[in-house]
N, C-alpha and C positions, 0 to 999 in steps of 0.2 A: 634649386641646384645652381651653384656658382659656375663660372667659366672654367675653373680648374677641374671641377668634377666632370664637366662635360668633356673636356680634353682627355681626362684620364679614361673615361668610359669609351670615347671614340678610339683611343689608343688600344685599349683592351679588346675592343671589337675587331679592330684591324689585325691584331695579333692572333685572335681566334680564327679569323678568316684565313690568314696565311698558314697557320698550323693545320687547319682542315684541308687546305689545298695541298699542302705537303704530304699529308696522310693519303689523300686520294692518288697523288702521283706515285707514291711508294707502292701502294696496293696495285695500281694499274701496271707498274713495271713488273711487280712480282708475279701477278697472274698472267701477264703477257709472256714472261719467260717460262712460267710453268706450262702455259698453253702451247708453247712452241718448242719445248725442250726436245733435244735430239736423243735418239736411242733406238734400240731394235724395233722393227715394225712388228706389231701384233698381227700375225698372218691370219688369225681366226677372224679378224675384222675385214679381211679382203674377200670379196665375193667373186667367185669364178664358177664356171660349170666344170668342176673337177675338184682336185685337192692340191693345196699348197702345203709342202712339208714344213713343219715347224722349224727344223734345222736342215741345212744342206745335206742331201743324201749321198749315196755312194757315187764314186767316180769310176765308170766302167773302163776297163782296159781291153783292147782287142787288136787283132791284125786282120784286116779285110781288104777288099779290092773295090775301088770306086768305078763309076761307069765309064771311065777312060782307060781302065785296065791298070791304074796306078795303085800301088800298095799304100794303105792308109792305116793309121792307128788312132788312139784317143786324142792325139794332138789336133785332129780335125775339128774338135769342139772348141778349142782354145781361142779366146779373143773375141767371141761373139756369142749371142744367144742362139740356141738351137731348138728346133722342133723335130722330134724323131719319132717315127712309128715303124712298126714291123708288119710286113705283108708279103705278097707274092704277085707276080704279074698275071697269073691266071685267075686271080681273085675276082669273084663275080659281083660283090656288093661292097664289102667294108672298105677295101683299098681304093676303088675308084670314087667312092663317096667321100672318103677322107681327103684324097688328093684334090677333088673338085672344090671342097671347102677350103683347103689350104691354098689353092690357086686363087680363089676369090679373096681370101684374107690377104695374101701377098700383094695382090693388085691394089687393095684398099690401103694397106700400110705404106706401099711404095709412094703414094701420093701425100703421105703425112710425115714420114720419117726420113732422116738422112741415111745414107747407105750403111754407115757403121751401126745403126740401130736396127737395121732389118734382120729378121731371123734367117738362119740357115736351115732350110728344110731338107731333111734326110729320110729316105726310106731304106730300111734294112730288110733284105730278103730272108724269109724263113723257108725258102724252097731252093736250096743250092743245086739240086739235081736238074732243074729246068731253067733257072734264072741265071743266064750268063751275064757278064758285065755289060755286053752290048745290048742285051735284051732289057736289062735294068735301065740303061741310058735311054733307049727308045721309049720305054714306058713312062718314066718320070718326066722326060722332056716333052711328052705329048700334053702334059698339063702346064709345065712352066720350064723354060730353058735354064732357070737358076737352080732348080731342084737337083738333088744329088741322090744317086742310087748306090748302095753298098751291098756286096755279097761276099761270101766266104765259102770255104769247103765245109764239109759236115762238122769237123771238129771245131773250127772257128765259129761257125754259126751256133753250135750247141753251147759254146763257151759264153758268148755274149747273151744268148737267151737265158742261160742260167743266172748270170750276174744281174740281169734286169727283170727276172721273174716273168719271162715271156712264156705263155702256154701256146703251143702249136701242135695240133693233133691232126694227122693225116686221115682223110675220110675217103674210103674207096668209092670209085664211080659206080653208079647203078648199072651201067652197061658192062661192067667187068673189065674195062680197059685199064691196065695197070698204070698207064701214062696220063689218064684223065682224072686223077684224084683231085680232091679239093683239100683245103687245110682250114680248120677252125682255129683262129688265133686271137691273141690279145689285141684289142682294138683301140686302147687308149693312145693318145699322143703324149710323149714325154718331153718335158721342158728341161733343158740342160743349160746351165749358165756358162759364162765365158771362162770359167775356171774348170769346166768339165764336170760339174757336180749336178746331180739330179735335184731339181727344185720343185717340180709340180707334175701332176698328171692331168690331162684334159680329157674329159669323158667323151665317149662316142655315143650317139652320132653328133657330128659338129655341123655348124653352119659358118660361112665366112664371117658375117658380122659378129657372131659369138666369139670366134677365135680371135678376131681383131681386138675386141674388148678385153678378153681374158689375157691376151699377150701384153697389151699395154698396161693392164693392172699389175701384172707380174713384173715387167721390166721397170716400170716407173717406181715401184715400191721396193724392189729387191736389188736394184743395181747399186 
């Protein structure tokens, strides 16, 4: 093989190497783009102790009173994430269990998140006959001063219960006292986004760490 043939072979080899490198770069860029393409989150891949809706759900409308005696409506949900559950201050198990877990969650998240990412925790009373706004305030604030209690008259309470498919059945006291009844009610916590739309249900019973994990999963993927 003369020197011209060697030079030609070396040149062809160099061209082949350059071409191969170009192909590798093109495929790398292509698969990199495909692997990081933007688009809707597949909520079925998000794991929480509850259910994330495939599409944003209903936006409840209501007129209630907060624990300061101020009239509020659905605008209270706007601008931040909300964790909402329904209960009553004479509740013996579900409500204090949920609030204790939410208290623990809130304290954990407060160490990790800026104020604007913190959830607004709201309890809505299903017992307007006994739960005054002052009583609601005393109750939720015994767990955390940032928590909010809402209540309404019978009509307003029934309206929001119907919108959010809340079951609340009054159970007569065994001693026959008409004022000592209990209420069996829906125990899930509802996740409502900053636009006021229902996005997920968190199953009962909860623990603080589980709620923290689930809240971060939802907010980090659906914001």
